[in-house]
N, C-alpha and C positions, 0 to 999 in steps of 0.2 A: 708504782701507783701508790699515791697515800691516800689510809683507810678516811672517810670521813667523819668530822666529828662527833655526827649523830648515831654514826653505826656502830653496833657495840655486839659483842656477841649474848646471846640471849641465855639465861640460865632456867627457861621456866618453858613446858610446851605453849605452843602457840595460840591452844583456846584458854587462856589463863590472863586475866590482866594484872595491871601494875597492883591491884589492890587485891591480887587472889582469888576474884571471883570471873563466874563463865563467863567468857569473850564469846558471845552467840555470831555464829559464820553465816554469810548472806552467801556462798558462793553462786558464781554470775553463772549462768544457762552455759554448758559449753556446747561449740557446734564443731565438726569438722570429719576428718577422714578418720581418725581413729576413734572419736565418739560413735560412727555410724559403725565402724566394725565393732566395737563393745557392745552396740545396741542390740548387733544379730548374736553375739556369742552369750550375752546376758538372757534373750528371748529364749534361747535354745536350752540353756542351763536351767530357767525358769520352770521353762514345758517339763527337763527331767525331773526338775524337785519336785514340782507338783503332781507328777502322772507317777512317778518309781513308784511309793507303797501302795499303787493300785493295779499295778501290773503283774502278772503271773506267769511265770513260766515252768511247766512241766507240774504246775499248782500251788507253785511256793511262789509269795511272795518276794519281786525283785530285790527289793531294799527292803530289812526290816530290823532295828535292832530294841529287841524285848529283853529289858536288862532283868524286870521283875522275874518273868523265867528263863530268863539266861538263854533266850533262845533267838540266834542271831541268821537272818539272809544276805547274804551278797551276792549280787547278781544274780539268782533267783538258786543260788548253792545254800541249803540250810547246814549251821552250824551250830551243835549243842553243845552242853558242857563239858562232854566228851571231846570235843574237838577245840578244845579252849587253845593248845599249843597250837594250831593252825590258825585260829583266830589273832591271835598275839604276833606271829610270824608276819601275818598278811598288816599287821599296824606298824610292826617295825619297817616292812618292805614301803609300805604309806611313808613315815616320818625320813626314810632313808632319801624315797624319792622325792620329798618337798625340800629336806636339805640339798641334794644336788641340783634341783631347778633354782635356787636360790641362790646357790653358789653360780650358778652361769647366767641368770637371768635376773637375780634380785627378786623384788617382790612383786613380781607377774602374775602370782597366786591371788595376791590380795583385790589388785585392782584390776583383773577379769574375769576371776571365777568365784573368789569369796561370796559366800551367800549373805553376808553383811552387807557388803558393798552393793550387790546386784539387786538386793530390795530396796536396801536406801537411795541409791543414785537412778535405779531404772524404774524404779515403782513411786515411791513416796516422794523422793522428790521431783519426779515428773509431775506428782498429782500438786504439788505444792507449785512449782510454777504453772500449772495450768490455771489452777486456783487464784494466786495470787500475785501472780507474775513475776519476773526477773529480778535481779539483786536490788535495783533501786526501787522499784515498786513493794518489794518485800521489807525491805527497811522505812520504809515512809509509813507502812500499814500496821507495822509495829510500834512507832512512835504516835501513831492517830490515837485520839481518843476513841473508848467504846462505843461507838455511832452503828447503827443501823449496817454499815456495808461491812464492817471490822466486825460485827458478831456474825450476819451471813459468811463472809468469806473463812473466818475463823472455824464455827462451827460446821459449816459444810466438810472444812479439810480433817478435821479433828474428827468428825461420824464417820467418813471415809477411812482414814486409818483405823478405827475400831474397827470397821468390817474386815477389811484386810488381816487386821492382825488376827481376828478371829478364826478368818478362813486358813491363817497360816498355822494357827494354833492346833485346827483341825488336823490338817495334812501332819503337823508335827505327831501329833495324837498316831497317827495311824501307822507311822514307822515306828512307835513305842509299842505298841501294844496290837497294830495288826490292820488292815483295811475290814478285814472282813467281822474283827470285833468292835471295831466302830460303826459298820453297817448296823449291827447289831443293836448297840446300843442306842444309835439316832431311832430304830425303830421301834424299840422298847419304848422310849422317851424319856428326857434328863430325869425325870423322878425317880425313875426305876434305878438308876445308878447316880445317886447324889455323890459320891466320891469321885467318879470320872466328871462328872460336870463341875467339881471344885477345880480338878487340875486343870480342867479347860478354861475357865477363867482367870487363874492362876497364869496361864501360857498367853493367853490374849492380854492380859496387864503387864505382862513382862515382856512381849514384843512392840505392844505400845509405847509402853517407856522406853525400848530400846531406840525404836524410831522414831518419836515424837518428840522426846527429847535427847536422851542421853548420845544418839548420833555415831558421829564421828568420835565421841569417847571410847566408843567399842575398841577403834583402831587404836587409838592413841594410849588409853591408862588400861584397858580390859584385856586388849589381846597380848599373849607373850610372843607371838610370833616374830612382833616389832623389834623385839630384843635382840631377836637372833642375828640381826644385819649386823652389827657390831663385832659378832661373833663369825662370823661367814664371809660376808664380801670382803673382798678384795681388790685392786687395781685392774684387776683381769674383768669382773662381774658387769654383764651389761644390765645398765639402769638407767631408769628415766636421770636425763643429767645435763646440765646447763654447759655449754662450751663456755667457759670463762676466756679461755685463750683470745677467740674471736669476739666475745661480746664486750672484754673488758679494754684489752689492749693497752697503750700508752696511757692514755688520759681518760682513759675508765668508763663508763657509763655518760650520754649525755642524751637529752633529748632532741627529738627530730625537727631538723629545719630543711624546707623543702632548698632544692638544688644546692645542698651544701656538700661538697667531696669528703666523706667523713675518715675517708682513706687517709687523704692527705692531711688531714687535721689531726691523725693519730687517736680519733674516738673508736670506742668499739661501738658493735653491730646493733647493739642493747640502747634502744633507745627510752630505758626506763619509763614504760608507758604503764606497767604494774597490771597487765591483764593476765601474767602467767599467776599472780597473787589473788585476783578476785575469782579466780575461776576453781582454784585449789580447795576441794571438799574438806581439807582438814586444816585450811588457815596457812601455810607456812609460803617462804619464798625460796623456790626453788634454786636460785640465784646464790644462796648461801653452801650450796652442797647436798650430799646426802644427808638425812636428817629421818630421825626417829619416825616421824608422822608422816611420811611420804609413802604412801600404796602403791606406786607405780600406775596412775590411773589414765595418762596422757593426756589428761585434761589441757596441760600448761602447754604440753607439744603442741596441741591445735590453736589455743589461743596467739602464740607465738608464732605461729607459721602463716598466720591470718594476716597478722600484724607486718611482719616481713615481706609478704606479698605486696602489701598496700604501700610499704616504701620502699617496695623495688630491691630489696636484699634478698640474700639467697638464704631459702628456707633451713632448718635443722639448727638453728641457735638453742635451740631445745630440743633433744632426740634421745633414742635409746642408743647410747655407748657407753662404752667404759672409761675409768680416769684414764686409764693406758693410751686409749685410740684419742682422748681430746689432747695430750699433753705430750704424746711420742707417737700419734695417729699408726699405732699398733692395730690390727685387725684379730678379732676373735681366735682364739687357738685353745686347742684343748691341753692344757695343763696337766703336770701328775697328780694332783688334784683332785681333777675333774676324774680324770681316768682311775683313780683308787675309788670315788663312789661308784662309777660305773660299775666296777671288779666287785664290789659287794652288792651292790643291789642286784647282778647277773647269779651272783651265788644264793644269795637269799631267795630270787624267783625261781632259780634249779631246785633247793630244799623246797620250796614250798610246792612246785610243780610235783616232786617226785611223793611228795606226804599225800597230795590230794591224788592223785592214779592209785597210791597203797590205802585210800580210807574208802573203807566198806560201810553199804547201807545200813548195816546192824551192827550195833554195838554190844559185845557179850562178856559181861564179869562172872567167874564162878570162885568163891572166896571158900574156906573152909571155916564152918561155924565156929566164931570165936569159943576158945575156953575148949571144945569138944576133942576126945580123943579117938582112936579107933576102936572098930568093937568087931569082936569073933561073931560069925554067924555059921554054926556047924564047926566041923574040924577043919575045914580048907579054904574058908571064905572069909576075907576081914573087908570091915566097911567102914566109909570114912561119910558124915554128912556136911551138906554146902548147903550156900544160899547162892541163890543165882540170880543176875539182875540182865535183862535183854533191851535194848532201845532201837526203836523202828525209827531212822530218820526219814523215811520216805514217807511219800503222800499216799502211798496205798496198803492196805491191811496185809500183813503175812500169816499164812494159815498152814496149818497142820506140822507145827513146832516139834521140833524131836530132836535129844543128844543120843551121838553115839562116841565111845571111847574109839579114839583113833592111835593110839600110842600103845596099849595093852588088851588083851581079851578080858572081858570083864560086864558088867552090866551096871545101865543107870537106871534107875528106879526113882520119878520123881512123884512127891508126895500127894500130889493131886494136878490137875491139868494135864492129863497125858495128851499130847498131839492136840495142844491149844494154838491159839492165833493171837497176834500182836496187832491192834489195831494202829491206824495210819500215825504217824509221827506220839507215837504211844511207848507206853513201857509195862515191861510184866517181871512179876518177880514173885520168886518162890524157892522152895526146898529141895533138893535131890540127895542120894545116895548113891556112891561108886561101889561097887562090889568087885572086889580082884581076887582071884585064887591064890593061895599064898606062893604058888610055885613061879609066879608071873610076880612077884615082889622081889625086887635084888638088895633092897636096903630098908634100912626104917624112914627113909623119907625121899622120896622120888617125883619129880614131876610126871603128871597125865597129861596127853593130849585130847582134849576135847571135840567132837564136831558139833555144830548147831546145823541142823537141816530143814530145808522147808519141803515138806515131800520128799523127793530122791535129790533134790540140789541140795550142796552145800554153801551154805550161808555166811558162815564164818566160823571161824578157831578159836579156841583159847586153852591156855595151861592153868594148871591149878599142881598141888602140891597133894602128895598123898603119904598117911603114916602108916605106916606098919610097925611090929615088933621087932626088936634089936637080935632078937634070936634067928630072924630070916636073913640075917645078913648074908 
């Protein structure tokens, strides 16, 4: 099959025209089986995204990313700065999972689960269709002069976009500072928290800019995930793909003619209707193969299946398939590469689960006061001075806190706060002295184990160093 003279390999993204200016896209409203599935998935994820910061589990916000105070809640589990290693492992698990899923199923996350795609295609784009109409009407409206109709439609759309952006900004703020704090700010009034109000306005402006103007450029230009396709995908990855063997055949694509036997003429099943291009939210032609801009949204699958049904040709010309499946007929298989990712994922999950089981509700640290030495108290007592820090990771206060030596016989004396309490999600700091008999010291520096008790319950243990004179070795 010869390549048409006007068909050349493009060297720029689909949203830039020959003059280097923005090529505004007007995707046709998709309909079909996959679009209906995506709607249900999207509405479920939207409900989750909007509700997650307001759900409490054991008093903990379901999801919170308080970067300023370095406090994070993931699925109701609180993570503090002292748990940073757990948070890092969890992020690594997330990255490995995304890589594994991409190797196996391409950018299915982008088309089905990405918040950018869900809000753009299932919220803002649907509002645009409702107000301005489908592709053709939108094009005509943009070319139309600014009369009463255009002002009314554009003004209504932009106002609704701004309101939704403001709602998203509030939810985003709830993820960052916590829903309780957000409600407190709302109750106090915007003038009582001007810095927060300014942040809210900035977030609203950013979301409005993204969904009203930047749109698909986020996926094409800003998001680095699309660049990973060239590294992660291979011939066995299942992606939204055009069956070029069936669509092109010997004579290539050709327009549909009624009562024509396409098989006898050697023409491909693709009738070159262009519907797959018109519904694409990133403006590409899926028939050119895997491309950076493709987010695997399946809009082209639905459009093509509808056309195939109308012209009485088999569906699936565009479908979820691998290159190997199209060219060789091979089915999906677990390659050594996929098995390797699964093994790494299983190891990381095992490590993370073990660390979570060993994680305590109280984090304790006892350190010798910098620059201090030991001190003699009487003839047979050596004393060291320490600072302590206790972090209560729970949502209830812990009362009657006291220290005991577990490894040696001796005394622990607090400078103040004997039998103190730690407030919920609070911090307690202070100074203490450890006193040991000279007979209990076997060297000039040894480790001592300290137990932290709440009443009679041991809630945490920690170790620290104790200095003594060399003569007691």
